[in-house]
N, C-alpha and C positions, 0 to 999 in steps of 0.2 A: 504493499499500498503505499509505503515512505517512497518507493521508487516512482510509482505512477505520480503521485504529488510533484517529486524533482522534476521529472519527467514534464509535466504540465507547465511548471513555473519556468522551466527552461524553454521550451515552445514558445509561451507566452512573451517572455523577455525577447527572444529572437524577433518575433513577429513586430513587437514596440519599436526594436532598435531598426528594422528594417523600412519601418512606413514614415520615414522622415517626412516632413511636409516639404512643397516645393520652396518655400524660402529656405528652409535649413537645406536642401540639397542645390540652391543657386549661389549661397554666399559662398566666401572664400578668395584665396589669391588668385589669380590668373595671369599668365604672359598673353600679351597681345600683340598683332602687326595690321596695320591699316594700309590700303594701298586703294587708288582709285583714279577715276580720270574728271575732268571738269572743262567748263567753258568760259573763258575771261573774254568780256566785250566791253566795247565803248560804244559811242556814237557812230565812230568811223570803220570798226574794225571787231573782227570775232576771232580769237585765238582757242585750239584746243590743246589742253593740257593735260599731261600724267603727272600726277600729284606726286610728291616725294612719299617714299616709302616710310611709315612711322613704326617703331616697337616700342614697346615699353611694358608696364604691369598695370594690372587692373585690380582693384579689390572691390567685391561686392560685399557691403556690411550691412547688418540688418539695423535698422532704427529702432528695433524693439517696438514696435506697433504692428499689429496683424500683418501686413504683408510689405512694409515700407522699407526701402534699401536706398543707402548710398553707394553710388557708383564713384570710384577716384580713379582717375588716369595718370599715370605718371609717366611722359614720355622720355625715354632714355637720352641724355644730353639735351633736353627740350623743357617744356613747360608742364605744368600739372592744370589738370582742368576735374572738376566734379559736377554732378547733376544727382536729383533723388528720382527715385523710381518706384514702381510697384510689380509685385510677383503676381502674373495671372497665369496660373497651370505653368508651361512652359514657356510662355512669354513675357518679357520685363518691358514694361512700358514705361519709358523715362521722360522726364522734361527735357525741353530743347534746351540747350545751353551755347554759353558765348565763347570763343577763343579766338586765338589768332593763327593765322597760317602763313607761312614763309615758304613763297614760290620765286626762285631767281632774286631777282632785285626787288621785287613787291611783297609786301606784308598787306595781309588782309584781315580784316576784322569780320569774321563769321558767324553765323547762326547753325548751329548741329541740330539737327532733328530726325527722326527716324524710327525704326522697329528693332527690336533683338529677340530671338529665340534660343533656348536652352536645348542641345543635344548630349544626353549624358553629362560629359565632363569639358564640352567645348558651348560655347555663345558665340553666335553669329549674328553681327549688328549691319543691316543694310542701312545706309547713311545717306543723309541728305545735305549738302553746304550750300548756304548762299549768305553773300556778304559784299564787302566794297573795300576798293584799295585804301590804305591809309593815305597814300601819296598822290594817286591820279585819278581821274573820272573813271576807273573802272570797276565793273561788277563781276563777279564769282558765281558760278550755279554749278553744283557738282551734276554729272550724268550717270555717275556709278562710283560709290565708295563703299567699301567692305571693311569691317576689321572681323579679326577670327581671334577669339580669346580661349586659350586652353588652360585648363585647371594647373597649378603647380603643385 
């Protein structure tokens, strides 16, 4: 009889341990890489651009409310930026955020928005960039930007 109780407790503990919430499964430390393409235009011309590849670390941290998280990006050799979001099943719904983007001799102030989806130990962000050059009358819009983050 004691063996049956022990076995039942053991199985219950295993089930509880494997039934982590989506929030618990998403939080953690990740390494990421971002690449993509954009169009920069002014009143007189349009340029197609390959965006510089970026690598860094991403931390997804619980805000200790039901499904809220803080996403912090730390670009290797570059800037840091963050945003808040919500975990909705496998999706991460994050607030648009501001950052700077350096392409050649130009620096753009951009707004980043998009979607993210978690696949096991990987998060895939499909991003949209839109912004203005700091020094010229040029607008930038992304046509395809993706970030792949793998859990460390």
